C-alpha positions in Angstrom: 140.6 97.0 69.5 137.6 95.7 67.6 134.3 97.5 66.9 132.4 94.3 67.9 133.2 95.0 71.6 130.6 97.8 71.8 127.5 95.5 71.7 125.0 96.5 74.3 122.2 94.4 76.0 121.2 92.2 78.8 123.3 89.2 79.7 120.6 86.8 78.7 120.7 88.3 75.2 124.4 88.4 74.9 124.7 84.7 75.7 123.5 84.0 72.2 125.8 86.4 70.4 129.4 85.3 69.4 131.5 86.7 66.6 134.6 85.0 65.4 136.8 86.8 62.9 140.3 86.6 61.4 142.9 89.4 61.4 146.4 89.8 60.0 149.3 92.1 60.8 151.0 94.2 58.2 154.6 93.1 57.8 154.0 89.8 59.7 151.4 87.6 58.1 149.3 89.7 55.8 151.1 89.0 52.5 149.8 85.8 51.0 147.0 85.5 53.6 144.1 85.4 51.2 143.9 81.6 51.0 144.2 81.2 54.8 141.3 83.6 55.2 139.3 81.6 52.7 140.0 78.5 54.7 138.8 80.2 57.8 135.6 81.1 56.1 135.1 77.6 54.7 135.5 76.2 58.2 133.0 78.6 59.7 130.5 78.1 56.9 130.3 74.3 57.7 128.8 75.1 61.1 125.9 77.3 59.7 126.6 80.7 61.1 123.6 83.1 61.2 125.8 85.7 59.5 129.2 85.9 57.9 131.0 88.3 55.6 134.0 90.1 54.3 134.5 93.7 55.5 135.6 94.7 52.0 132.8 93.0 50.1 129.7 92.5 52.2 127.7 89.9 54.1 125.7 86.8 53.2 122.4 88.7 53.8 123.0 91.1 51.0 121.1 90.0 47.9 124.0 90.3 45.5 126.5 88.3 47.6 127.0 84.6 47.2 129.4 82.6 49.4 131.4 81.1 46.5 131.8 84.5 44.9 132.8 86.0 48.2 135.6 83.4 48.6 136.9 83.8 45.1 137.4 87.6 45.4 138.9 87.7 48.9 142.3 89.4 49.1 145.2 89.5 51.4 144.5 91.2 54.7 140.7 91.4 54.5 138.7 90.7 57.7 136.4 87.7 57.5 133.8 87.2 60.2 131.1 84.8 61.2 128.4 85.0 63.9 127.1 82.0 66.0 124.4 81.8 68.6 125.6 79.0 70.9 128.8 78.2 72.7 128.9 74.5 71.7 129.0 75.3 68.0 131.6 78.0 68.6 133.7 75.5 70.4 133.6 73.1 67.5 134.6 75.9 65.1 137.6 76.8 67.4 138.6 73.1 67.6 138.7 72.8 63.8 140.6 76.1 63.5 143.2 74.7 66.0 143.7 71.7 63.8 143.9 73.8 60.7 146.7 75.9 62.3 146.3 78.8 59.8 149.0 81.0 61.3 146.8 84.1 61.5 145.1 85.8 64.4 141.6 84.5 65.4 139.5 86.8 67.6 136.2 86.0 69.4 133.8 88.6 70.7 131.4 87.5 73.5 131.0 87.5 77.3 134.5 87.1 78.7 133.7 84.2 81.1 131.9 82.2 78.3 134.7 82.8 75.8 137.3 81.7 78.3 135.4 78.5 79.0 134.9 77.8 75.3 138.7 78.1 74.8 139.4 75.9 77.8 137.1 73.2 76.5 138.8 73.4 73.1 142.2 72.8 74.8 143.7 76.3 74.5 144.2 79.4 76.7 143.1 82.7 75.2 146.1 85.0 74.4 144.6 88.2 75.7 141.3 90.0 76.4 140.0 93.5 75.4 137.2 95.5 77.0 135.0 98.3 75.7 135.0 101.3 78.2 131.5 102.3 77.0 130.3 105.6 75.6 131.8 108.9 76.9 130.7 112.4 76.2 127.2 113.8 75.5 125.3 110.6 76.1 122.0 112.5 76.3 122.3 112.8 72.5 122.2 109.0 72.1 119.0 107.2 71.2 117.1 104.9 73.6 118.7 101.8 75.0 116.4 99.5 72.9 117.7 101.2 69.7 121.3 100.9 70.8 120.9 97.2 71.3 120.2 96.8 67.6 122.6 99.5 66.4 125.7 98.3 68.3 125.5 94.9 66.6 127.0 96.7 63.6 130.2 98.1 65.1 130.7 100.3 62.0 127.4 102.1 62.7 125.9 101.2 59.3 122.4 100.3 60.8 120.8 103.7 61.3 118.7 104.7 64.3 115.8 105.8 62.2 115.7 102.5 60.2 115.6 100.6 63.5 112.7 102.7 64.7 110.9 102.1 61.4 111.4 98.4 61.6 110.1 98.4 65.2 107.0 100.2 64.1 106.5 97.8 61.2 106.8 94.8 63.5 104.4 96.3 66.1 101.8 97.0 63.4 102.3 93.5 62.1 103.3 94.7 58.7 106.5 92.8 58.9 107.5 89.7 60.9 110.4 89.9 63.3 112.5 87.7 61.0 111.9 90.0 58.0 112.8 93.1 60.0 115.9 91.5 61.4 117.1 90.5 57.9 116.5 94.1 56.6 118.8 95.4 59.3 121.4 92.7 58.6 121.6 93.8 55.0 123.1 97.2 56.2 126.0 95.6 58.0 128.8 95.2 55.4 131.2 93.1 57.5 128.7 90.4 58.6 129.0 91.0 62.4 125.3 91.8 62.8 123.4 89.0 64.5 119.9 88.6 62.8 118.9 85.8 65.2 119.4 88.1 68.2 117.7 91.0 66.3 114.7 88.8 65.7 114.5 88.0 69.4 114.8 91.7 70.3 112.0 92.6 67.9 109.8 90.0 69.7 110.6 91.5 73.1 109.9 95.0 71.9 106.6 94.0 70.3 105.4 92.1 73.4 106.2 94.9 75.8 104.9 97.7 73.5 108.0 99.8 73.5 107.1 103.4 72.5 110.2 105.4 71.5 110.4 109.1 71.8 110.7 111.2 68.6 114.0 113.0 69.4 116.8 113.9 67.2 120.0 111.9 67.4 
């Protein structure tokens, strides 16, 4: 199960949100995997992802993280991830990873039918599929849907509800651009799974329709 499965939003927004990441299994292929993970990151970086990172070190949107330094200090078993906004680019990444034959697990998060078609065009059949069953329990304590669309792009929950509210207000008052606000949120996501391009589009939608959130405790 991956925390990237919990992303919420309309289908038209999720069609521009694809996360590809690498995973290893203890006792199977974790020992000595660092160089393979580095190669995965090098391949992804060639196709200009909107975000990428190492769950143990941070993402490309954090001011003190440089790609070369990130690669040098990657260790066995870390999780490297990259985010893309279109299926054609994702397909090219998958095709190059097939040729590289790294011998480690590659996972993709996205709409199931689109990911299946991407794999088919790349000449492979996906191994398996996982679903999120959604949120159970006291859902009345959750924030508004618009807030969750931003928050769930960081599956570890590092982008706080109140920071999202503040960024929405800053964009609505034109004190920040949508791009600046999106990058501010992306800095909070350590593993690099947050999609700043989608966040920027969501800020524009919120600004245009004048979303007014309620001041309730979460």
